[in-house]
C-alpha positions in Angstrom: 26.8 -76.5 -4.5 27.4 -74.2 -7.5 27.1 -70.5 -6.9 23.8 -68.9 -8.0 23.8 -66.5 -10.9 21.4 -64.0 -12.5 20.7 -66.7 -15.1 19.3 -69.0 -12.4 17.0 -66.3 -11.2 15.9 -65.6 -14.8 15.0 -69.3 -15.3 13.1 -69.3 -12.0 11.1 -66.1 -12.9 10.7 -67.0 -16.6 12.3 -63.8 -17.8 15.6 -62.8 -19.5 18.9 -62.2 -17.7 18.8 -58.5 -18.6 15.3 -58.2 -17.1 16.5 -59.7 -13.8 19.5 -57.3 -13.8 17.3 -54.2 -14.4 14.7 -55.3 -11.8 17.1 -56.0 -9.0 19.0 -52.8 -9.6 15.8 -50.8 -9.3 16.0 -49.3 -12.7 13.0 -48.0 -14.6 11.4 -49.7 -17.6 10.5 -52.9 -15.7 6.8 -53.8 -15.3 5.8 -53.7 -11.6 4.4 -57.3 -11.9 7.6 -58.5 -13.5 9.7 -56.8 -10.9 7.8 -58.5 -8.1 8.1 -61.9 -9.8 11.9 -61.4 -10.1 12.2 -60.3 -6.5 10.2 -63.3 -5.3 12.3 -65.7 -7.4 15.5 -64.2 -6.0 14.1 -64.6 -2.5 13.2 -68.2 -3.0 16.7 -69.0 -4.3 18.4 -66.9 -1.6 20.1 -64.9 -4.3 21.9 -61.7 -3.3 22.7 -59.2 -6.1 26.2 -57.9 -5.8 26.4 -54.3 -4.7 29.6 -53.8 -6.6 28.0 -55.2 -9.8 25.0 -53.0 -9.3 27.2 -49.9 -8.8 29.2 -50.5 -11.9 26.1 -51.0 -14.0 24.2 -48.0 -12.6 27.1 -45.6 -12.2 26.1 -45.2 -8.5 28.3 -46.1 -5.5 25.3 -46.3 -3.2 27.3 -44.5 -0.6 26.8 -41.1 1.1 29.7 -39.3 2.8 29.1 -37.6 6.2 31.9 -35.1 6.5 32.9 -34.2 10.1 35.6 -32.0 11.5 35.6 -33.5 15.0 35.2 -36.8 16.8 32.2 -38.9 15.8 31.4 -40.1 19.3 30.2 -36.6 20.5 26.5 -36.2 21.4 25.8 -34.2 18.3 27.8 -36.2 15.8 26.7 -39.6 17.0 23.1 -38.3 16.8 23.7 -37.2 13.2 25.0 -40.7 12.4 21.9 -42.3 13.9 19.4 -40.0 12.1 21.2 -40.4 8.7 21.3 -44.2 9.1 17.6 -44.4 9.8 16.9 -42.8 6.4 19.8 -43.9 4.2 20.1 -47.6 5.2 16.5 -48.6 4.3 17.0 -46.9 0.9 20.0 -49.1 0.2 22.8 -46.6 0.9 25.9 -47.1 3.0 27.1 -44.2 5.2 30.8 -43.3 5.0 31.8 -41.1 7.9 34.9 -39.0 7.1 36.8 -36.9 9.6 39.1 -34.0 8.6 40.7 -33.2 12.0 42.8 -30.3 10.8 43.0 -27.8 8.0 45.6 -29.7 6.1 43.6 -32.9 5.9 40.5 -30.9 4.9 42.4 -29.1 2.1 43.7 -32.4 0.8 40.2 -33.9 0.8 38.7 -31.0 -1.2 41.7 -31.0 -3.7 40.9 -34.7 -4.5 37.1 -34.3 -4.4 36.3 -33.3 -8.0 38.0 -36.4 -9.4 37.0 -38.8 -6.6 33.6 -40.4 -7.1 33.5 -42.7 -4.1 30.1 -41.4 -3.0 26.8 -40.3 -4.5 26.3 -37.3 -2.2 28.1 -35.4 0.6 26.6 -34.1 3.9 28.8 -31.5 5.5 28.1 -31.5 9.2 28.2 -28.5 11.5 31.3 -26.5 10.4 31.9 -23.7 8.0 33.7 -23.9 4.8 35.7 -21.0 3.2 34.5 -19.4 0.0 36.9 -21.4 -2.3 35.5 -24.7 -0.9 31.9 -23.6 -1.2 32.6 -22.6 -4.9 34.1 -26.1 -5.4 30.9 -27.7 -4.0 28.8 -25.7 -6.4 30.7 -27.2 -9.4 30.4 -30.8 -8.3 28.0 -33.1 -10.2 27.1 -34.9 -6.9 24.6 -33.4 -4.5 25.9 -31.5 -1.4 23.9 -30.9 1.7 24.8 -28.6 4.6 23.7 -29.9 8.0 23.7 -27.4 10.8 25.7 -25.1 8.6 25.9 -21.3 9.2 25.0 -20.6 5.5 23.1 -22.2 2.7 25.5 -20.8 0.1 27.3 -23.4 -2.0 24.9 -26.3 -1.0 22.2 -27.9 -3.1 20.2 -28.2 0.1 20.6 -27.5 3.8 19.1 -28.1 7.2 20.0 -25.2 9.6 19.1 -24.5 13.2 17.2 -21.3 13.9 19.7 -20.0 16.5 18.3 -16.5 16.4 14.8 -17.5 17.5 16.3 -19.9 20.1 18.3 -17.1 21.7 15.4 -14.7 21.5 13.2 -17.1 23.6 16.0 -17.5 26.1 16.6 -13.8 26.5 12.9 -13.0 26.7 12.6 -15.5 29.5 15.5 -13.8 31.4 13.9 -10.4 30.8 10.5 -11.6 32.1 12.3 -13.0 35.2 13.6 -9.5 36.0 17.3 -10.1 35.1 18.8 -6.7 34.2 22.4 -7.8 33.6 23.1 -10.8 31.4 26.2 -12.8 30.5 27.1 -15.1 27.6 29.8 -17.8 28.0 31.4 -19.1 24.8 33.5 -22.2 25.2 37.1 -21.8 24.1 37.6 -23.3 20.6 39.5 -26.5 20.7 39.6 -26.7 16.8 40.9 -24.6 14.0 37.6 -24.7 12.2 34.6 -22.4 12.7 31.7 -24.4 14.0 28.1 -23.3 13.8 27.8 -23.2 17.6 30.0 -20.1 17.5 27.2 -18.1 15.8 25.1 -18.5 19.0 26.9 -15.5 20.7 25.9 -13.3 17.7 22.3 -14.4 18.1 22.5 -13.7 21.8 23.7 -10.2 21.3 21.0 -9.6 18.6 18.3 -10.9 21.0 19.5 -8.9 24.0 19.5 -5.6 22.0 16.1 -6.4 20.6 14.8 -6.9 24.2 16.2 -3.5 25.2 19.5 -4.4 26.9 22.3 -2.0 26.4 25.9 -3.0 25.8 26.9 -2.1 29.3 24.2 -4.6 30.6 25.9 -7.5 28.8 29.1 -9.5 29.7 30.6 -11.6 27.0 33.1 -14.2 28.2 35.4 -16.5 26.1 34.8 -14.8 22.7 37.6 -15.6 20.3 39.6 -17.6 22.9 41.4 -20.6 21.5 41.9 -23.7 23.7 45.4 -24.5 22.4 47.5 -26.1 25.1 44.9 -26.5 27.7 42.0 -28.9 28.5 38.3 -28.6 28.9 38.7 -28.3 32.7 41.1 -25.4 32.1 38.6 -23.7 29.9 35.9 -24.1 32.6 38.3 -22.7 35.3 39.2 -19.7 33.2 35.5 -18.9 32.5 34.6 -19.2 36.2 37.5 -17.0 37.2 36.6 -14.3 34.6 33.0 -14.4 35.8 33.8 -14.3 39.5 36.2 -11.4 39.0 33.7 -9.3 37.0 32.9 -6.2 39.1 29.2 -6.0 38.3 28.4 -9.7 38.0 25.5 -10.8 35.8 22.6 -12.5 37.5 21.8 -14.7 34.4 24.0 -16.6 31.9 23.4 -18.2 28.6 26.1 -20.8 27.9 27.2 -22.1 24.5 26.6 -25.8 25.3 25.0 -28.0 28.0 28.3 -29.7 28.7 30.1 -26.4 29.4 27.1 -25.1 31.4 27.0 -28.1 33.8 30.8 -27.9 34.4 30.6 -24.2 35.0 27.7 -24.5 37.5 29.7 -27.0 39.5 32.7 -24.7 39.6 30.6 -21.6 40.5 28.9 -23.5 43.4 32.3 -24.5 44.7 33.0 -20.8 45.1 29.8 -20.0 46.8 27.6 -18.9 43.9 24.2 -20.5 44.2 22.4 -21.6 41.1 19.7 -20.5 40.5 19.3 -18.3 43.7 22.3 -16.0 42.8 22.6 -16.8 39.2 20.3 -18.3 36.5 22.0 -20.5 33.9 20.6 -21.6 30.5 22.4 -24.1 28.4 22.0 -25.1 24.7 21.4 -28.5 23.1 19.3 -30.5 25.7 21.9 -33.3 25.4 21.8 -36.3 27.8 23.5 -34.4 30.6 20.9 -31.7 30.7 17.9 -33.5 32.4 20.3 -35.2 34.8 21.7 -31.9 35.9 18.2 -30.3 36.0 19.5 -27.7 33.5 17.3 -25.2 31.9 18.3 -25.3 28.2 17.4 -24.9 24.6 16.4 -28.2 23.0 17.5 -29.1 19.5 17.1 -32.5 17.8 20.1 -33.5 15.7 18.6 -36.9 14.9 15.6 -35.2 13.3 17.9 -32.7 11.5 20.0 -35.6 10.1 16.9 -37.4 8.9 15.9 -34.3 7.0 19.3 -33.9 5.5 19.4 -37.6 4.4 15.9 -37.3 2.9 17.2 -34.3 0.9 20.2 -36.3 -0.2 18.0 -39.1 -1.5 15.7 -36.7 -3.4 18.7 -35.0 -5.0 20.4 -38.2 -5.9 17.1 -39.3 -7.7 16.9 -35.9 -9.5 13.7 -35.0 -7.7 12.7 -31.3 -7.5 12.3 -30.0 -3.9 10.0 -27.0 -3.3 12.1 -26.0 -0.2 15.6 -27.3 -0.4 16.8 -25.1 2.5 15.1 -25.9 5.8 15.3 -23.9 9.0 14.6 -26.0 12.1 13.1 -24.6 15.3 14.1 -25.2 18.9 12.3 -25.4 22.3 13.1 -23.8 25.6 13.1 -26.4 28.3 12.5 -25.0 31.8 14.3 -26.9 34.7 15.8 -26.1 38.0 18.7 -23.7 37.0 16.4 -20.7 36.2 14.7 -18.4 38.7 13.7 -14.8 39.1 16.5 -12.3 39.5 17.7 -12.0 43.2 16.3 -8.5 43.6 12.8 -9.7 42.6 12.6 -13.0 44.4 10.1 -13.3 47.1 
C-alpha cells in the first residue's frame, strides 16, 4: 500500500496541499471550518503529519528543555517532570530533560546555548545561576523560565516558592507552643551548585528574629558544610552528634528537608531523645515519606509549580502577554505527630 501524503488528504478534504499543510501545522489564516474538514479527512485516512516537517516549516522544534543539576528520580525533580508533562504534552510539545551534574558540564551547555536551537523554551529547575549566565539568558531569543529559583532576575517568567512565609508559619507555631530555644538543621551540600533549598535557613533566621528570638536563642547546624567524601548517612550522623553535644540543646528543630528530618529523628531516638516529648521536629516538602513518618512539615506542591511554569512557557512561545509573569507560590503547614508543646510547658 502506497504511503499517504498531504496531497491525498487535500483530495479527501477538497482543498489545496498548502491549505492542508497550514491547517495541520496549526498556523493562522485557515478558516476554522476548513481546518476541521482537513483534520477530519486526515483522521479518516489515518494520516500523521511529520513532526520534523512541521518543525522545519514553522521554525519551531516543539521541544522544551527542563534543565536540572541533579538526578531526575528525586521526589522534587520527578514531580516537576510530571507537572510539566501534564501541560506540555497535550499542547504538542516534547520534554527534553537535561542534567548538568557539575560546573564544567553546565558551563559547556551555556557556551553552546546561543547557537543551539534544539528547543523552543528552557525551564531552569531549582538551582541558582551566576550573573554571567543570567545575562546570557536575557539575550536569548527563546523564552526562559525559572522554576523554584531564588531570583526572577534574567528570566522571562518564574515560579518561586514563598520560603519566607513558610518559615514564618513554622516559627510562629513553635513560639506558640512555648519553645524558647530553636535550631535549624541544614543538610550538607552534596553538589557544587547553590540550590534554592539553601535559602530556607535565611528565611528561618528572618522569621525567628521577627518573632522576638535573639541570636543566642538559635542554633544553626550544618551551614556551609559540603558533603564531599561522605554519604547521606554520614551527614545525618554528624548533624545528630553536633546537636547532642550542644550545651544548651534546642527543644525544637526546623530541618531543611523531610528526608533529612526523618533520618535525624531516627538517629536522635537511638540516643534517647524523644520526639516530640523532648524535641519537636518540623520538616519541609511534605514528600511521600512525611505522612508515613507522621512528620509535621511544610507542604509544597512541585507538580503544581511545574504546571504553572509550563503554562508560562507556552504563553511566551506563542508571544502572549502575561499580566504577572513572576509567580510566588504559597505553602501550608501540616501538623502531625512530631510537634508538641515545649517540655517545660507540657501538662
